N, CA, C and O atoms as CSV, one atom per row, in Angstrom:
chain,resi,resn,atom,element,x,y,z
A,1,MET,N,N,1.134,-23.272,-88.129
A,1,MET,CA,C,1.239,-21.859,-87.802
A,1,MET,C,C,2.577,-21.512,-87.166
A,1,MET,O,O,2.728,-20.418,-86.621
A,2,ALA,N,N,3.505,-22.371,-87.218
A,2,ALA,CA,C,4.762,-22.166,-86.525
A,2,ALA,C,C,5.608,-21.053,-87.118
A,2,ALA,O,O,6.319,-20.364,-86.386
A,3,HIS,N,N,5.545,-20.867,-88.409
A,3,HIS,CA,C,6.411,-19.877,-89.047
A,3,HIS,C,C,5.610,-18.837,-89.829
A,3,HIS,O,O,5.831,-18.651,-91.025
A,4,GLU,N,N,4.697,-18.171,-89.166
A,4,GLU,CA,C,3.914,-17.129,-89.815
A,4,GLU,C,C,4.783,-15.903,-90.039
A,4,GLU,O,O,5.729,-15.642,-89.296
A,5,GLU,N,N,4.436,-15.156,-91.088
A,5,GLU,CA,C,5.166,-13.920,-91.353
A,5,GLU,C,C,4.769,-12.859,-90.339
A,5,GLU,O,O,3.644,-12.848,-89.839
A,6,LEU,N,N,5.706,-11.970,-90.043
A,6,LEU,CA,C,5.405,-10.842,-89.181
A,6,LEU,C,C,4.680,-9.774,-89.991
A,6,LEU,O,O,4.977,-9.564,-91.167
A,7,SER,N,N,3.745,-9.117,-89.363
A,7,SER,CA,C,3.027,-8.025,-90.009
A,7,SER,C,C,3.910,-6.784,-90.016
A,7,SER,O,O,4.571,-6.502,-89.016
A,8,PRO,N,N,3.939,-6.034,-91.116
A,8,PRO,CA,C,4.708,-4.782,-91.122
A,8,PRO,C,C,4.093,-3.726,-90.206
A,8,PRO,O,O,4.716,-2.707,-89.908
A,9,LEU,N,N,2.860,-3.984,-89.765
A,9,LEU,CA,C,2.183,-3.028,-88.907
A,9,LEU,C,C,2.090,-3.499,-87.464
A,9,LEU,O,O,2.354,-2.723,-86.546
A,10,THR,N,N,1.721,-4.751,-87.250
A,10,THR,CA,C,1.463,-5.226,-85.891
A,10,THR,C,C,2.537,-6.156,-85.343
A,10,THR,O,O,2.470,-6.567,-84.184
A,11,GLY,N,N,3.521,-6.488,-86.161
A,11,GLY,CA,C,4.600,-7.369,-85.700
A,11,GLY,C,C,4.115,-8.781,-85.488
A,11,GLY,O,O,3.609,-9.409,-86.419
A,12,VAL,N,N,4.261,-9.297,-84.270
A,12,VAL,CA,C,3.902,-10.683,-83.978
A,12,VAL,C,C,2.414,-10.871,-83.677
A,12,VAL,O,O,1.936,-12.005,-83.633
A,13,ILE,N,N,1.687,-9.792,-83.471
A,13,ILE,CA,C,0.250,-9.888,-83.176
A,13,ILE,C,C,-0.504,-10.004,-84.503
A,13,ILE,O,O,-0.273,-9.215,-85.419
A,14,ALA,N,N,-1.388,-10.969,-84.606
A,14,ALA,CA,C,-2.164,-11.165,-85.831
A,14,ALA,C,C,-3.003,-9.925,-86.133
A,14,ALA,O,O,-3.625,-9.355,-85.237
A,15,GLU,N,N,-3.017,-9.512,-87.406
A,15,GLU,CA,C,-3.729,-8.296,-87.803
A,15,GLU,C,C,-5.231,-8.374,-87.540
A,15,GLU,O,O,-5.878,-7.342,-87.361
A,16,ASP,N,N,-5.790,-9.574,-87.514
A,16,ASP,CA,C,-7.228,-9.692,-87.253
A,16,ASP,C,C,-7.564,-9.540,-85.772
A,16,ASP,O,O,-8.739,-9.512,-85.409
A,17,LEU,N,N,-6.556,-9.444,-84.917
A,17,LEU,CA,C,-6.769,-9.271,-83.481
A,17,LEU,C,C,-6.579,-7.830,-83.016
A,17,LEU,O,O,-6.873,-7.507,-81.865
A,18,VAL,N,N,-6.086,-6.956,-83.909
A,18,VAL,CA,C,-5.795,-5.563,-83.527
A,18,VAL,C,C,-6.884,-4.657,-84.103
A,18,VAL,O,O,-7.133,-4.651,-85.308
A,19,ILE,N,N,-7.524,-3.895,-83.221
A,19,ILE,CA,C,-8.650,-3.046,-83.591
A,19,ILE,C,C,-8.207,-1.586,-83.619
A,19,ILE,O,O,-7.544,-1.112,-82.697
A,20,ILE,N,N,-8.582,-0.877,-84.689
A,20,ILE,CA,C,-8.316,0.559,-84.794
A,20,ILE,C,C,-9.154,1.263,-83.727
A,20,ILE,O,O,-10.350,0.997,-83.604
A,21,ASP,N,N,-8.542,2.148,-82.965
A,21,ASP,CA,C,-9.234,2.813,-81.859
A,21,ASP,C,C,-9.240,4.330,-82.014
A,21,ASP,O,O,-9.060,5.066,-81.045
A,22,PHE,N,N,-9.451,4.788,-83.256
A,22,PHE,CA,C,-9.515,6.225,-83.507
A,22,PHE,C,C,-10.163,6.473,-84.868
A,22,PHE,O,O,-10.213,5.585,-85.719
A,23,GLY,N,N,-10.651,7.686,-85.056
A,23,GLY,CA,C,-11.105,8.152,-86.355
A,23,GLY,C,C,-12.279,7.405,-86.966
A,23,GLY,O,O,-12.983,6.648,-86.298
A,24,GLU,N,N,-12.465,7.643,-88.251
A,24,GLU,CA,C,-13.626,7.088,-88.956
A,24,GLU,C,C,-13.566,5.570,-89.114
A,24,GLU,O,O,-14.582,4.946,-89.419
A,25,HIS,N,N,-12.394,4.965,-88.912
A,25,HIS,CA,C,-12.254,3.516,-89.052
A,25,HIS,C,C,-12.241,2.798,-87.706
A,25,HIS,O,O,-11.912,1.614,-87.626
A,26,GLU,N,N,-12.602,3.525,-86.654
A,26,GLU,CA,C,-12.634,2.944,-85.308
A,26,GLU,C,C,-13.514,1.699,-85.298
A,26,GLU,O,O,-14.620,1.702,-85.838
A,27,GLY,N,N,-13.009,0.635,-84.676
A,27,GLY,CA,C,-13.751,-0.605,-84.571
A,27,GLY,C,C,-13.398,-1.634,-85.633
A,27,GLY,O,O,-13.747,-2.806,-85.498
A,28,LYS,N,N,-12.711,-1.211,-86.688
A,28,LYS,CA,C,-12.280,-2.151,-87.730
A,28,LYS,C,C,-10.951,-2.776,-87.329
A,28,LYS,O,O,-10.145,-2.159,-86.634
A,29,THR,N,N,-10.737,-3.996,-87.771
A,29,THR,CA,C,-9.452,-4.623,-87.496
A,29,THR,C,C,-8.416,-4.152,-88.515
A,29,THR,O,O,-8.757,-3.657,-89.589
A,30,VAL,N,N,-7.164,-4.315,-88.157
A,30,VAL,CA,C,-6.081,-3.974,-89.074
A,30,VAL,C,C,-6.193,-4.817,-90.352
A,30,VAL,O,O,-5.909,-4.327,-91.445
A,31,LEU,N,N,-6.604,-6.070,-90.217
A,31,LEU,CA,C,-6.770,-6.926,-91.392
A,31,LEU,C,C,-7.845,-6.375,-92.328
A,31,LEU,O,O,-7.663,-6.386,-93.545
A,32,GLU,N,N,-8.958,-5.895,-91.779
A,32,GLU,CA,C,-9.999,-5.277,-92.603
A,32,GLU,C,C,-9.445,-4.071,-93.357
A,32,GLU,O,O,-9.730,-3.882,-94.540
A,33,ILE,N,N,-8.655,-3.261,-92.663
A,33,ILE,CA,C,-8.055,-2.071,-93.291
A,33,ILE,C,C,-7.099,-2.500,-94.404
A,33,ILE,O,O,-7.117,-1.924,-95.491
A,34,ALA,N,N,-6.272,-3.499,-94.142
A,34,ALA,CA,C,-5.317,-3.976,-95.149
A,34,ALA,C,C,-6.044,-4.472,-96.393
A,34,ALA,O,O,-5.584,-4.241,-97.511
A,35,ASP,N,N,-7.172,-5.149,-96.210
A,35,ASP,CA,C,-7.922,-5.719,-97.334
A,35,ASP,C,C,-8.733,-4.693,-98.108
A,35,ASP,O,O,-8.881,-4.814,-99.324
A,36,THR,N,N,-9.261,-3.682,-97.423
A,36,THR,CA,C,-10.201,-2.762,-98.074
A,36,THR,C,C,-9.655,-1.358,-98.314
A,36,THR,O,O,-10.135,-0.657,-99.204
A,37,LEU,N,N,-8.658,-0.938,-97.533
A,37,LEU,CA,C,-8.113,0.425,-97.639
A,37,LEU,C,C,-6.585,0.385,-97.640
A,37,LEU,O,O,-5.955,0.821,-96.676
A,38,PRO,N,N,-5.985,-0.133,-98.712
A,38,PRO,CA,C,-4.526,-0.297,-98.720
A,38,PRO,C,C,-3.752,1.007,-98.540
A,38,PRO,O,O,-2.660,0.993,-97.973
A,39,GLU,N,N,-4.293,2.137,-99.009
A,39,GLU,CA,C,-3.591,3.417,-98.834
A,39,GLU,C,C,-3.536,3.807,-97.358
A,39,GLU,O,O,-2.511,4.285,-96.871
A,40,PHE,N,N,-4.643,3.598,-96.656
A,40,PHE,CA,C,-4.681,3.904,-95.223
A,40,PHE,C,C,-3.757,2.964,-94.459
A,40,PHE,O,O,-3.070,3.386,-93.528
A,41,TYR,N,N,-3.739,1.697,-94.847
A,41,TYR,CA,C,-2.838,0.718,-94.233
A,41,TYR,C,C,-1.386,1.179,-94.375
A,41,TYR,O,O,-0.622,1.133,-93.411
A,42,GLU,N,N,-1.008,1.618,-95.564
A,42,GLU,CA,C,0.357,2.117,-95.795
A,42,GLU,C,C,0.644,3.345,-94.938
A,42,GLU,O,O,1.756,3.501,-94.434
A,43,SER,N,N,-0.346,4.216,-94.769
A,43,SER,CA,C,-0.129,5.401,-93.920
A,43,SER,C,C,0.072,4.997,-92.466
A,43,SER,O,O,0.827,5.648,-91.743
A,44,LEU,N,N,-0.594,3.932,-92.027
A,44,LEU,CA,C,-0.388,3.438,-90.662
A,44,LEU,C,C,1.029,2.891,-90.487
A,44,LEU,O,O,1.651,3.085,-89.443
A,45,ILE,N,N,1.530,2.210,-91.508
A,45,ILE,CA,C,2.912,1.713,-91.454
A,45,ILE,C,C,3.884,2.882,-91.333
A,45,ILE,O,O,4.855,2.796,-90.581
A,46,LYS,N,N,3.640,3.969,-92.058
A,46,LYS,CA,C,4.506,5.158,-91.962
A,46,LYS,C,C,4.433,5.765,-90.568
A,46,LYS,O,O,5.450,6.201,-90.028
A,47,GLU,N,N,3.245,5.797,-89.983
A,47,GLU,CA,C,3.102,6.311,-88.613
A,47,GLU,C,C,3.916,5.456,-87.641
A,47,GLU,O,O,4.553,5.981,-86.728
A,48,ARG,N,N,3.890,4.143,-87.842
A,48,ARG,CA,C,4.678,3.255,-86.987
A,48,ARG,C,C,6.160,3.570,-87.117
A,48,ARG,O,O,6.872,3.655,-86.117
A,49,GLU,N,N,6.625,3.744,-88.355
A,49,GLU,CA,C,8.035,4.040,-88.599
A,49,GLU,C,C,8.457,5.357,-87.962
A,49,GLU,O,O,9.615,5.517,-87.576
A,50,GLN,N,N,7.527,6.301,-87.849
A,50,GLN,CA,C,7.820,7.608,-87.254
A,50,GLN,C,C,7.652,7.613,-85.733
A,50,GLN,O,O,7.934,8.617,-85.078
A,51,GLY,N,N,7.196,6.497,-85.176
A,51,GLY,CA,C,7.045,6.409,-83.727
A,51,GLY,C,C,5.748,6.978,-83.192
A,51,GLY,O,O,5.614,7.184,-81.986
A,52,ASN,N,N,4.784,7.237,-84.076
A,52,ASN,CA,C,3.496,7.807,-83.661
A,52,ASN,C,C,2.446,6.719,-83.510
A,52,ASN,O,O,1.310,6.898,-83.949
A,53,PHE,N,N,2.795,5.617,-82.908
A,53,PHE,CA,C,2.025,4.397,-83.014
A,53,PHE,C,C,2.087,3.636,-81.693
A,53,PHE,O,O,3.139,3.566,-81.058
A,54,LEU,N,N,0.970,3.073,-81.288
A,54,LEU,CA,C,0.946,2.291,-80.059
A,54,LEU,C,C,-0.120,1.215,-80.173
A,54,LEU,O,O,-1.248,1.496,-80.576
A,55,ILE,N,N,0.232,-0.015,-79.821
A,55,ILE,CA,C,-0.751,-1.085,-79.674
A,55,ILE,C,C,-0.770,-1.431,-78.195
A,55,ILE,O,O,0.262,-1.718,-77.590
A,56,ARG,N,N,-1.962,-1.397,-77.634
A,56,ARG,CA,C,-2.119,-1.636,-76.201
A,56,ARG,C,C,-3.203,-2.694,-75.991
A,56,ARG,O,O,-4.217,-2.698,-76.689
A,57,ARG,N,N,-2.987,-3.575,-75.040
A,57,ARG,CA,C,-4.008,-4.566,-74.709
A,57,ARG,C,C,-4.958,-3.952,-73.698
A,57,ARG,O,O,-4.538,-3.468,-72.647
A,58,SER,N,N,-6.240,-3.975,-74.024
A,58,SER,CA,C,-7.270,-3.375,-73.173
A,58,SER,C,C,-7.705,-4.326,-72.077
A,58,SER,O,O,-7.340,-5.502,-72.083
A,59,ARG,N,N,-8.486,-3.818,-71.138
A,59,ARG,CA,C,-9.010,-4.645,-70.049
A,59,ARG,C,C,-9.845,-5.811,-70.576
A,59,ARG,O,O,-9.891,-6.880,-69.967
A,60,ASP,N,N,-10.509,-5.590,-71.726
A,60,ASP,CA,C,-11.337,-6.654,-72.298
A,60,ASP,C,C,-10.503,-7.654,-73.110
A,60,ASP,O,O,-11.050,-8.499,-73.818
A,61,LYS,N,N,-9.192,-7.547,-72.998
A,61,LYS,CA,C,-8.219,-8.459,-73.620
A,61,LYS,C,C,-8.086,-8.275,-75.133
A,61,LYS,O,O,-7.453,-9.097,-75.795
A,62,THR,N,N,-8.671,-7.210,-75.689
A,62,THR,CA,C,-8.478,-6.925,-77.105
A,62,THR,C,C,-7.244,-6.045,-77.266
A,62,THR,O,O,-6.831,-5.360,-76.330
A,63,PHE,N,N,-6.670,-6.070,-78.440
A,63,PHE,CA,C,-5.544,-5.202,-78.763
A,63,PHE,C,C,-6.080,-3.991,-79.505
A,63,PHE,O,O,-6.850,-4.134,-80.455
A,64,ARG,N,N,-5.678,-2.800,-79.080
A,64,ARG,CA,C,-6.143,-1.552,-79.675
A,64,ARG,C,C,-4.961,-0.785,-80.255
A,64,ARG,O,O,-3.918,-0.667,-79.612
A,65,LEU,N,N,-5.122,-0.263,-81.470
A,65,LEU,CA,C,-4.087,0.520,-82.132
A,65,LEU,C,C,-4.434,1.994,-82.010
A,65,LEU,O,O,-5.547,2.408,-82.333
A,66,TYR,N,N,-3.476,2.781,-81.542
A,66,TYR,CA,C,-3.620,4.223,-81.385
A,66,TYR,C,C,-2.544,4.927,-82.192
A,66,TYR,O,O,-1.434,4.419,-82.347
A,67,ILE,N,N,-2.882,6.098,-82.701
A,67,ILE,CA,C,-1.914,6.955,-83.373
A,67,ILE,C,C,-1.934,8.303,-82.661
A,67,ILE,O,O,-3.007,8.832,-82.370
A,68,SER,N,N,-0.778,8.855,-82.382
A,68,SER,CA,C,-0.706,10.159,-81.739
A,68,SER,C,C,0.568,10.874,-82.120
A,68,SER,O,O,1.657,10.303,-82.060
A,69,GLU,N,N,0.429,12.112,-82.509
A,69,GLU,CA,C,1.595,12.938,-82.810
A,69,GLU,C,C,2.420,13.189,-81.544
A,69,GLU,O,O,3.612,13.483,-81.628
A,70,SER,N,N,1.787,13.073,-80.374
A,70,SER,CA,C,2.490,13.358,-79.126
A,70,SER,C,C,3.492,12.258,-78.746
A,70,SER,O,O,4.307,12.466,-77.847
A,71,PHE,N,N,3.450,11.093,-79.409
A,71,PHE,CA,C,4.398,10.046,-79.099
A,71,PHE,C,C,5.808,10.393,-79.553
A,71,PHE,O,O,6.779,9.920,-78.962
A,72,SER,N,N,5.938,11.221,-80.603
A,72,SER,CA,C,7.270,11.495,-81.159
A,72,SER,C,C,8.023,12.527,-80.364
A,72,SER,O,O,9.157,12.864,-80.707
């Protein structure tokens, strides 16, 4: 596991460790979204590129992905 590829969405954090924390896909991991909803995954990458994106580690030690227009 020394030379894993970086995720275009989560960077160095494994996609199976980052949980969507908004909308109808709340509770799904980024990896689940990438595997089952590629269009939504691509839209999340665009949100990241626009700066409307945040991954935060919660008190329960999980990583949560948030999207907000107010970040830009």
